[in-house]
ChimeraX commands (.cxc) that place a marker at each C-alpha (Angstrom):
marker #1 position 49.20,-42.23,76.25 radius 0.5
marker #1 position 46.73,-45.04,75.88 radius 0.5
marker #1 position 48.23,-47.24,78.59 radius 0.5
marker #1 position 51.54,-48.73,79.55 radius 0.5
marker #1 position 52.20,-50.54,76.28 radius 0.5
marker #1 position 52.06,-48.37,73.18 radius 0.5
marker #1 position 53.28,-49.43,69.77 radius 0.5
marker #1 position 54.55,-47.08,67.08 radius 0.5
marker #1 position 56.76,-47.85,64.11 radius 0.5
marker #1 position 58.20,-46.20,61.02 radius 0.5
marker #1 position 54.81,-46.18,59.30 radius 0.5
marker #1 position 53.41,-42.66,59.47 radius 0.5
marker #1 position 49.81,-42.21,58.29 radius 0.5
marker #1 position 49.67,-39.23,55.94 radius 0.5
marker #1 position 47.15,-37.48,58.21 radius 0.5
marker #1 position 49.30,-37.81,61.35 radius 0.5
marker #1 position 50.50,-34.47,62.72 radius 0.5
marker #1 position 54.14,-33.80,63.53 radius 0.5
marker #1 position 55.13,-31.09,66.01 radius 0.5
marker #1 position 58.28,-29.02,66.39 radius 0.5
marker #1 position 59.34,-26.47,69.00 radius 0.5
marker #1 position 60.72,-23.22,67.58 radius 0.5
marker #1 position 62.28,-20.45,69.63 radius 0.5
marker #1 position 60.25,-17.23,69.56 radius 0.5
marker #1 position 61.60,-14.24,67.57 radius 0.5
marker #1 position 62.92,-12.50,70.70 radius 0.5
marker #1 position 65.17,-15.54,71.40 radius 0.5
marker #1 position 66.19,-16.40,67.84 radius 0.5
marker #1 position 65.06,-14.08,65.05 radius 0.5
marker #1 position 66.63,-16.32,62.38 radius 0.5
marker #1 position 63.71,-18.75,62.66 radius 0.5
marker #1 position 61.18,-16.07,61.71 radius 0.5
marker #1 position 60.56,-13.91,58.67 radius 0.5
marker #1 position 59.88,-10.20,59.01 radius 0.5
marker #1 position 56.17,-10.78,58.36 radius 0.5
marker #1 position 55.94,-13.09,61.40 radius 0.5
marker #1 position 55.81,-16.35,59.46 radius 0.5
marker #1 position 58.17,-19.26,60.05 radius 0.5
marker #1 position 61.49,-19.15,58.22 radius 0.5
marker #1 position 62.87,-22.18,56.42 radius 0.5
marker #1 position 65.84,-21.91,58.84 radius 0.5
marker #1 position 63.58,-23.45,61.50 radius 0.5
marker #1 position 63.70,-26.68,59.49 radius 0.5
marker #1 position 67.46,-26.95,59.03 radius 0.5
marker #1 position 69.35,-29.52,61.09 radius 0.5
marker #1 position 72.23,-31.53,59.69 radius 0.5
marker #1 position 71.63,-34.23,62.33 radius 0.5
marker #1 position 68.01,-34.77,61.25 radius 0.5
marker #1 position 65.09,-32.51,62.08 radius 0.5
marker #1 position 63.63,-33.46,65.47 radius 0.5
marker #1 position 59.86,-33.59,65.75 radius 0.5
marker #1 position 57.27,-35.19,67.99 radius 0.5
marker #1 position 54.74,-37.59,66.51 radius 0.5
marker #1 position 51.21,-36.51,67.17 radius 0.5
marker #1 position 49.96,-40.10,67.26 radius 0.5
marker #1 position 46.49,-38.54,66.82 radius 0.5
marker #1 position 46.58,-36.91,70.25 radius 0.5
marker #1 position 44.94,-33.49,70.62 radius 0.5
marker #1 position 47.04,-30.38,69.97 radius 0.5
marker #1 position 46.63,-29.39,73.64 radius 0.5
marker #1 position 47.97,-32.71,74.94 radius 0.5
marker #1 position 51.01,-32.55,72.66 radius 0.5
marker #1 position 51.70,-28.86,73.35 radius 0.5
marker #1 position 51.47,-29.30,77.13 radius 0.5
marker #1 position 53.84,-32.26,76.99 radius 0.5
marker #1 position 56.35,-30.46,74.77 radius 0.5
marker #1 position 56.33,-27.26,76.82 radius 0.5
marker #1 position 57.58,-29.29,79.80 radius 0.5
marker #1 position 60.80,-29.80,77.80 radius 0.5
marker #1 position 60.98,-26.96,75.28 radius 0.5
marker #1 position 60.69,-23.18,75.12 radius 0.5
marker #1 position 58.89,-21.27,72.42 radius 0.5
marker #1 position 56.19,-21.91,69.91 radius 0.5
marker #1 position 55.00,-25.35,68.96 radius 0.5
marker #1 position 54.25,-25.74,65.27 radius 0.5
marker #1 position 52.55,-28.59,63.49 radius 0.5
marker #1 position 52.50,-30.02,60.00 radius 0.5
marker #1 position 51.29,-33.27,58.53 radius 0.5
marker #1 position 53.22,-36.37,57.54 radius 0.5
marker #1 position 51.79,-35.89,54.01 radius 0.5
marker #1 position 53.61,-32.53,53.81 radius 0.5
marker #1 position 56.87,-34.41,54.25 radius 0.5
marker #1 position 55.87,-37.08,51.73 radius 0.5
marker #1 position 54.95,-34.35,49.20 radius 0.5
marker #1 position 58.59,-33.19,49.09 radius 0.5
marker #1 position 60.19,-36.64,49.25 radius 0.5
marker #1 position 61.34,-36.26,52.88 radius 0.5
marker #1 position 61.79,-39.40,54.97 radius 0.5
marker #1 position 60.17,-39.84,58.39 radius 0.5
marker #1 position 61.98,-41.87,61.02 radius 0.5
marker #1 position 60.49,-42.97,64.33 radius 0.5
marker #1 position 63.38,-42.60,66.81 radius 0.5
marker #1 position 62.08,-42.65,70.41 radius 0.5
marker #1 position 64.44,-41.01,72.91 radius 0.5
marker #1 position 64.93,-41.08,76.66 radius 0.5
marker #1 position 62.89,-37.86,76.83 radius 0.5
marker #1 position 60.03,-38.84,74.55 radius 0.5
marker #1 position 58.46,-42.02,73.23 radius 0.5
marker #1 position 57.11,-39.82,70.39 radius 0.5
marker #1 position 60.47,-38.42,69.19 radius 0.5
marker #1 position 60.99,-38.73,65.45 radius 0.5
marker #1 position 63.10,-37.10,62.76 radius 0.5
marker #1 position 62.52,-35.75,59.29 radius 0.5
marker #1 position 65.38,-36.48,56.86 radius 0.5
marker #1 position 65.92,-35.01,53.43 radius 0.5
marker #1 position 66.41,-38.41,51.79 radius 0.5
marker #1 position 67.45,-41.97,52.56 radius 0.5
marker #1 position 71.11,-40.90,52.44 radius 0.5
marker #1 position 71.01,-37.28,53.71 radius 0.5
marker #1 position 69.63,-36.11,57.04 radius 0.5
marker #1 position 69.60,-32.41,56.14 radius 0.5
marker #1 position 66.50,-31.26,54.32 radius 0.5
marker #1 position 67.14,-29.46,51.02 radius 0.5
marker #1 position 66.41,-25.74,50.74 radius 0.5
marker #1 position 63.24,-26.43,48.75 radius 0.5
marker #1 position 62.05,-29.04,51.29 radius 0.5
marker #1 position 62.68,-26.61,54.18 radius 0.5
marker #1 position 60.85,-23.81,52.37 radius 0.5
marker #1 position 57.83,-26.01,51.62 radius 0.5
marker #1 position 57.58,-27.33,55.19 radius 0.5
marker #1 position 57.93,-23.82,56.64 radius 0.5
marker #1 position 54.98,-22.72,54.47 radius 0.5
marker #1 position 52.89,-25.68,55.65 radius 0.5
marker #1 position 53.71,-25.37,59.38 radius 0.5
marker #1 position 51.09,-23.82,61.68 radius 0.5
marker #1 position 51.65,-22.41,65.15 radius 0.5
marker #1 position 49.41,-24.32,67.57 radius 0.5
marker #1 position 50.12,-22.56,70.89 radius 0.5
marker #1 position 49.91,-18.86,70.09 radius 0.5
marker link #1:1,2 radius 0.2
marker link #1:2,3 radius 0.2
marker link #1:3,4 radius 0.2
marker link #1:4,5 radius 0.2
marker link #1:5,6 radius 0.2
marker link #1:6,7 radius 0.2
marker link #1:7,8 radius 0.2
marker link #1:8,9 radius 0.2
marker link #1:9,10 radius 0.2
marker link #1:10,11 radius 0.2
marker link #1:11,12 radius 0.2
marker link #1:12,13 radius 0.2
marker link #1:13,14 radius 0.2
marker link #1:14,15 radius 0.2
marker link #1:15,16 radius 0.2
marker link #1:16,17 radius 0.2
marker link #1:17,18 radius 0.2
marker link #1:18,19 radius 0.2
marker link #1:19,20 radius 0.2
marker link #1:20,21 radius 0.2
marker link #1:21,22 radius 0.2
marker link #1:22,23 radius 0.2
marker link #1:23,24 radius 0.2
marker link #1:24,25 radius 0.2
marker link #1:25,26 radius 0.2
marker link #1:26,27 radius 0.2
marker link #1:27,28 radius 0.2
marker link #1:28,29 radius 0.2
marker link #1:29,30 radius 0.2
marker link #1:30,31 radius 0.2
marker link #1:31,32 radius 0.2
marker link #1:32,33 radius 0.2
marker link #1:33,34 radius 0.2
marker link #1:34,35 radius 0.2
marker link #1:35,36 radius 0.2
marker link #1:36,37 radius 0.2
marker link #1:37,38 radius 0.2
marker link #1:38,39 radius 0.2
marker link #1:39,40 radius 0.2
marker link #1:40,41 radius 0.2
marker link #1:41,42 radius 0.2
marker link #1:42,43 radius 0.2
marker link #1:43,44 radius 0.2
marker link #1:44,45 radius 0.2
marker link #1:45,46 radius 0.2
marker link #1:46,47 radius 0.2
marker link #1:47,48 radius 0.2
marker link #1:48,49 radius 0.2
marker link #1:49,50 radius 0.2
marker link #1:50,51 radius 0.2
marker link #1:51,52 radius 0.2
marker link #1:52,53 radius 0.2
marker link #1:53,54 radius 0.2
marker link #1:54,55 radius 0.2
marker link #1:55,56 radius 0.2
marker link #1:56,57 radius 0.2
marker link #1:57,58 radius 0.2
marker link #1:58,59 radius 0.2
marker link #1:59,60 radius 0.2
marker link #1:60,61 radius 0.2
marker link #1:61,62 radius 0.2
marker link #1:62,63 radius 0.2
marker link #1:63,64 radius 0.2
marker link #1:64,65 radius 0.2
marker link #1:65,66 radius 0.2
marker link #1:66,67 radius 0.2
marker link #1:67,68 radius 0.2
marker link #1:68,69 radius 0.2
marker link #1:69,70 radius 0.2
marker link #1:70,71 radius 0.2
marker link #1:71,72 radius 0.2
marker link #1:72,73 radius 0.2
marker link #1:73,74 radius 0.2
marker link #1:74,75 radius 0.2
marker link #1:75,76 radius 0.2
marker link #1:76,77 radius 0.2
marker link #1:77,78 radius 0.2
marker link #1:78,79 radius 0.2
marker link #1:79,80 radius 0.2
marker link #1:80,81 radius 0.2
marker link #1:81,82 radius 0.2
marker link #1:82,83 radius 0.2
marker link #1:83,84 radius 0.2
marker link #1:84,85 radius 0.2
marker link #1:85,86 radius 0.2
marker link #1:86,87 radius 0.2
marker link #1:87,88 radius 0.2
marker link #1:88,89 radius 0.2
marker link #1:89,90 radius 0.2
marker link #1:90,91 radius 0.2
marker link #1:91,92 radius 0.2
marker link #1:92,93 radius 0.2
marker link #1:93,94 radius 0.2
marker link #1:94,95 radius 0.2
marker link #1:95,96 radius 0.2
marker link #1:96,97 radius 0.2
marker link #1:97,98 radius 0.2
marker link #1:98,99 radius 0.2
marker link #1:99,100 radius 0.2
marker link #1:100,101 radius 0.2
marker link #1:101,102 radius 0.2
marker link #1:102,103 radius 0.2
marker link #1:103,104 radius 0.2
marker link #1:104,105 radius 0.2
marker link #1:105,106 radius 0.2
marker link #1:106,107 radius 0.2
marker link #1:107,108 radius 0.2
marker link #1:108,109 radius 0.2
marker link #1:109,110 radius 0.2
marker link #1:110,111 radius 0.2
marker link #1:111,112 radius 0.2
marker link #1:112,113 radius 0.2
marker link #1:113,114 radius 0.2
marker link #1:114,115 radius 0.2
marker link #1:115,116 radius 0.2
marker link #1:116,117 radius 0.2
marker link #1:117,118 radius 0.2
marker link #1:118,119 radius 0.2
marker link #1:119,120 radius 0.2
marker link #1:120,121 radius 0.2
marker link #1:121,122 radius 0.2
marker link #1:122,123 radius 0.2
marker link #1:123,124 radius 0.2
marker link #1:124,125 radius 0.2
marker link #1:125,126 radius 0.2
marker link #1:126,127 radius 0.2
marker link #1:127,128 radius 0.2
marker link #1:128,129 radius 0.2
view
């Protein structure tokens, strides 16, 4: 972090990275396709898809922070990927992370559509392999 006071809001620059922890195949095979790529199931959450804002920090800084709280692979995608499929980004800091955010399918539905999940899964890249 850049100091004690840090301001973020619901405005996500299109080049900002978003990060998500995904269980490895040996823990939950449903999040992975047979060819080793990420399944769209990794982007399904009816409560809103939890992600961490990158806030233009380095991949290493974000990964190290997330691995203190999560198990598995950390994947990244860009805010523009969400905008490209009409998904809504919400900045929702939590007790565990000032960077916590969610991806929603639309203004009225938290769950991403099948096509949104598929697109985001194709765009996601593993950053801690």
